C-alpha positions, 0 to 999 in steps of 0.5 A: 210050702207046697208050690213055693220055691225055696223059702223066699218071699218077696214082698212088694209094698204098694201103699202109694201105688194109687198116687203114682201117675208116671207113665212107666209105672206098673204094679206087681199084682199082675206078677202074683199068678207067675210068682208063688213067692210073690206077695203085693201089699196095699193099704187104705192108709194112704189114698183111701185116707183110712190111716187110723183104721189100720186096714189093708190087704195082701194078694199072693198065691193061695198056699202062701195066703193059707200060710199066713192065715194060719199065723195071723191074729185072730180078729186083727181088723176090726168090723168098723175098719173092714166097713169102711175099707169096703165103703171106700173100694165102692167109692171110686168117685171119692178116691179119684178125686182124692188122688187128683187133689194130691197131684195137684197139691204136690206138683204146687207145693213142690213148685212152691218149695223150689221157688224158695230155692229148696231141692225137692225130689221128684214124688209118686206119693202123697209126700215130698222130700225136701233138702234143707242141708245143715239147717234141717233140724233147725227148721224142723224145731222151728216150724214144730214151734209154729205147730207144723209137724214135718218127719225128719229122715236122719234115720234113713241117712238123710240128715238134711232132708225132712219129708213133708206130707202133701195137704190141702191148698189151705194147709200147704199155705199154712206150711209154706207161711211157717217156713218163710218164717222159719227160714227168715 
């Protein structure tokens, strides 16, 4: 491929970039101009709340994009998804409010979980990684029985952890109430 050194393509997935608020966070987007083998991807599934539409975008050197265009499926994103993505990009105020709400609820939920003696990993996303030790499977089952679904992390080598999506204040209160019952 012209302009791309070797055959190594580096992909940086910035699915959670809008949520990142660490002072040392930096996007890889500015690096695309320097590295013709770099692809930076973003999604509308997370902060834009368009997960069901399966829409996102990639930024890369034009030569690399040209190759991707030749192999992509026709009509891989439907017109409704494209319209929703465009509307979401135009609504910066809504995105800012969503990100701020997540930031506030992420901290409140992490504090509440730590207050229950649980280890919560630092997060720059819309979810928390929480360590439950040997009780992770039992806690997950108890929460599912109460209509609260968490993601087990055993497939990632973290069998003692569950991934908890940050919700609204009411959703987080429901989770915490169910968790208190499960921990009792």
